[in-house]
C-alpha positions in Angstrom: -52.4 99.1 33.8 -52.4 97.8 37.3 -49.1 97.9 39.2 -48.6 94.2 38.5 -49.3 94.7 34.8 -46.8 97.5 34.6 -44.1 95.5 36.3 -44.8 92.6 34.0 -44.4 94.9 31.0 -41.1 96.2 32.4 -39.7 92.7 32.3 -39.8 93.0 28.5 -37.2 95.8 28.6 -33.5 95.2 28.7 -32.8 94.3 32.4 -29.5 94.3 34.2 -28.7 91.0 36.0 -28.6 92.9 39.2 -32.3 93.8 38.8 -33.1 90.2 39.9 -35.8 90.0 37.3 -37.8 92.8 39.1 -38.9 90.1 41.6 -37.3 91.8 44.6 -37.3 95.2 46.3 -33.7 96.1 45.5 -31.1 95.8 42.8 -27.8 94.2 43.7 -24.6 95.3 41.9 -21.1 93.9 42.4 -18.6 96.7 42.1 -14.9 95.8 42.7 -14.8 94.1 46.1 -18.1 95.6 47.2 -21.7 94.7 46.6 -24.0 97.7 46.4 -27.8 97.5 47.1 -30.0 100.1 45.4 -33.7 100.8 45.9 -36.2 103.6 44.9 -39.5 104.4 46.6 -41.9 107.3 46.1 -44.7 108.9 48.0 -47.6 110.8 46.4 -50.0 113.3 48.1 -53.5 111.8 48.5 -52.2 108.2 48.2 -49.3 107.9 50.8 -50.0 111.1 52.8 -52.8 113.5 53.4 -52.8 117.0 52.0 -52.6 118.4 55.5 -49.8 116.1 56.6 -46.7 117.5 58.4 -44.1 117.4 55.7 -41.4 116.8 58.3 -43.1 113.5 58.9 -43.5 112.8 55.2 -39.7 113.3 54.6 -38.9 111.0 57.6 -41.2 108.3 56.3 -39.9 108.6 52.8 -36.4 108.0 53.9 -37.4 105.3 56.4 -39.4 103.3 53.7 -36.4 103.2 51.4 -34.0 102.2 54.2 -36.4 99.5 55.2 -35.8 97.9 51.8 -32.1 98.0 52.5 -32.6 96.5 55.9 -34.3 93.5 54.3 -31.1 92.9 52.3 -28.8 93.3 55.4 -27.4 96.4 53.8 -26.0 99.5 55.6 -26.9 102.8 53.9 -24.3 104.8 52.1 -26.4 107.7 50.9 -29.6 108.8 49.1 -30.7 110.8 46.0 -33.8 112.9 46.5 -36.5 114.0 44.0 -38.5 116.9 45.5 -41.6 118.8 44.5 -41.2 122.5 45.6 -43.9 124.2 47.6 -44.5 126.6 50.4 -43.6 124.2 53.2 -40.2 123.1 52.0 -38.6 124.1 55.3 -40.7 121.5 57.1 -39.7 118.8 54.6 -36.0 119.7 55.0 -36.3 119.6 58.8 -37.8 116.1 58.8 -35.3 114.9 56.2 -32.3 116.2 58.2 -33.6 114.5 61.4 -34.0 111.2 59.6 -30.6 111.3 57.9 -29.0 112.0 61.3 -31.1 109.3 63.1 -30.2 106.6 60.5 -26.6 107.7 60.0 -26.7 108.3 56.3 -26.2 111.3 54.0 -27.6 113.1 51.0 -25.8 112.5 47.7 -27.8 114.8 45.5 -31.0 114.6 43.4 -33.5 116.9 41.6 -36.2 119.4 42.5 -39.2 120.5 40.4 -42.2 122.7 40.6 -45.5 120.8 40.6 -48.9 122.2 39.8 -50.9 119.3 41.0 -50.4 117.0 44.0 -46.9 116.7 45.2 -44.7 113.6 44.8 -41.4 112.9 46.5 -39.0 110.1 45.9 -35.7 108.8 47.1 -33.1 106.4 45.7 -31.2 104.8 48.5 -27.8 103.2 48.1 -26.4 100.7 50.6 -23.5 98.4 51.1 -24.2 94.7 51.5 -22.9 93.3 54.8 -23.2 89.7 53.7 -23.1 87.8 50.4 -25.1 86.4 48.9 -27.5 89.2 49.6 -30.8 87.9 51.0 -33.8 87.8 48.6 -37.4 86.9 48.6 -36.8 83.8 46.7 -34.7 81.5 48.9 -37.3 80.0 51.3 -37.4 76.2 51.3 -39.8 73.6 52.7 -39.0 72.9 56.4 -38.0 76.5 57.2 -39.8 78.5 59.9 -41.4 81.9 59.2 -40.8 84.8 61.5 -41.5 88.5 61.9 -39.9 91.2 64.0 -42.0 93.1 66.5 -45.8 93.3 65.7 -48.1 94.5 62.9 -51.0 96.9 63.0 -49.3 99.8 64.8 -49.3 102.0 61.7 -53.0 101.3 61.1 -53.9 102.5 64.6 -51.6 105.5 64.2 -53.3 106.5 61.0 -56.6 106.3 62.8 -55.4 108.7 65.4 -54.5 106.4 68.3 -51.9 108.6 70.2 -50.0 105.5 71.4 -49.2 104.6 67.8 -49.0 107.9 65.9 -45.2 107.6 65.8 -45.4 104.2 64.1 -47.4 105.7 61.3 -45.6 109.1 61.0 -42.0 108.2 61.8 -41.4 104.4 61.3 -38.0 102.9 62.2 -36.4 100.7 59.6 -34.9 97.5 61.1 -31.4 98.1 59.9 -29.6 96.4 62.8 -31.9 93.5 62.7 -31.4 93.0 59.0 -27.7 93.0 59.3 -27.8 90.4 62.1 -30.2 88.2 60.1 -28.6 88.4 56.7 -26.0 85.6 57.2 -28.7 83.2 58.5 -32.0 83.8 56.6 -33.1 81.8 53.5 -35.5 84.6 52.4 -36.3 88.1 53.8 -38.4 91.2 52.9 -39.9 94.1 54.7 -43.6 94.3 55.6 -44.7 97.4 53.8 -48.0 96.4 52.1 -49.4 94.1 54.7 -48.2 90.9 56.3 -50.5 88.6 54.3 -49.8 90.2 51.0 -46.0 90.3 51.5 -46.1 86.7 52.7 -48.0 85.8 49.5 -45.3 87.5 47.5 -42.4 85.8 49.3 -44.1 82.4 48.8 -44.5 83.1 45.0 -40.9 84.3 44.6 -39.7 81.1 46.4 -42.1 78.7 44.7 -43.3 77.4 48.1 -46.4 77.7 50.3 -46.2 79.7 53.4 -48.5 78.4 56.2 -49.3 81.1 58.8 -51.0 80.6 62.1 -52.8 83.9 62.7 -53.1 83.2 66.4 -49.2 83.4 66.6 -49.0 86.7 64.8 -48.2 89.6 67.2 -50.7 92.4 66.5 -51.2 95.8 68.0 -55.0 95.2 68.5 -56.1 91.6 69.2 -59.7 92.6 68.5 -58.7 93.5 64.9 -56.2 90.8 64.2 -57.2 90.4 60.5 -57.0 94.2 59.8 -53.6 94.3 61.5 -52.3 91.6 59.2 -53.6 93.3 56.0 -53.1 97.1 56.5 -49.4 97.5 56.0 -47.0 100.4 56.6 -45.4 98.5 59.4 -41.8 98.2 58.0 -41.0 95.1 60.1 -39.1 92.2 58.6 -40.6 89.0 57.4 -38.1 86.2 57.1 -37.5 82.4 56.9 -34.9 80.4 58.8 -33.9 76.7 58.7 -35.7 74.9 61.5 -32.5 74.4 63.5 -31.6 78.1 63.5 -32.8 80.5 66.1 -33.1 84.2 65.2 -30.4 86.4 66.7 -32.9 89.3 67.2 -36.3 89.5 68.9 -38.8 87.9 66.5 -41.9 85.7 66.6 -42.4 82.4 64.9 -45.7 82.6 63.0 -45.6 79.6 60.6 -43.7 77.3 58.4 -42.6 76.8 54.8 -44.2 73.9 53.0 -43.8 72.5 49.5 -45.6 74.5 46.8 -49.2 73.3 46.8 -52.6 74.5 45.6 -52.1 78.0 47.0 -49.0 80.2 47.8 -50.4 81.1 51.2 -52.3 79.1 53.9 -53.8 81.0 56.8 -55.1 78.8 59.6 -55.2 75.9 57.1 -57.3 78.0 54.6 -55.8 78.3 51.2 -55.3 81.8 49.7 -55.0 81.6 45.9 -55.5 85.3 45.0 -53.6 88.3 46.4 -56.6 90.6 46.0 -57.6 92.1 49.3 -54.6 90.8 51.2 -53.0 94.3 51.6 -52.3 97.5 49.8 -51.9 97.5 46.0 -51.9 100.4 43.6 
């Protein structure tokens, strides 16, 4: 199965209403007077990190990628559960995890450790508290909204390629938790950019049953000579969101397009319809 095939098959299983039909990055649970937001992300050796990667960086990025999902829901982290593959450099992993937990003001709740004989896989379940209800989703964009992103895209790509000015963006990304909290009461839809701006915009449009029209010249990129690569590569962990036309974002952000009624394609880039998600970004 492809990743999309597997997720489609999962929808045939008994789903909790908080799973949002598996169309979002997080589950949302109302518990008493609180709303909890839960997400789970994994990283595998050879897919998400090189075999010679510094495991302190891997641990940081694992936590940051999970917290980025919470940020897109305007949630503040409560704690995390860790799944860890034991090996000879566990001390490095623990050092990076500790640094990230302190940096992002969250704590470890528990988890599980195993011995792995092949490539190592690490995973985290992050639990957050919603700061605004209803909790933002991918599915609320409406025609007439404007499309924004925080900061720029392409820094992680350049860091992966060894650019010293962008190594930190790839190895130790910063989830936009404060921005997500500020945006949550205002946005109509929001998600983080983990798999590439174009692919994630395509997904947001599909979930909202609209067309997103993006002007690539407006997209802030880390390398203007590689604009298309920057929009497709991913691993940026910025926020992609939509706002009503009369609302200005309360955080630094760039207007990159508009939301239109659902048409022939979920995504329009420079007036060119994009009908297929293949090649738009990273997919398993």
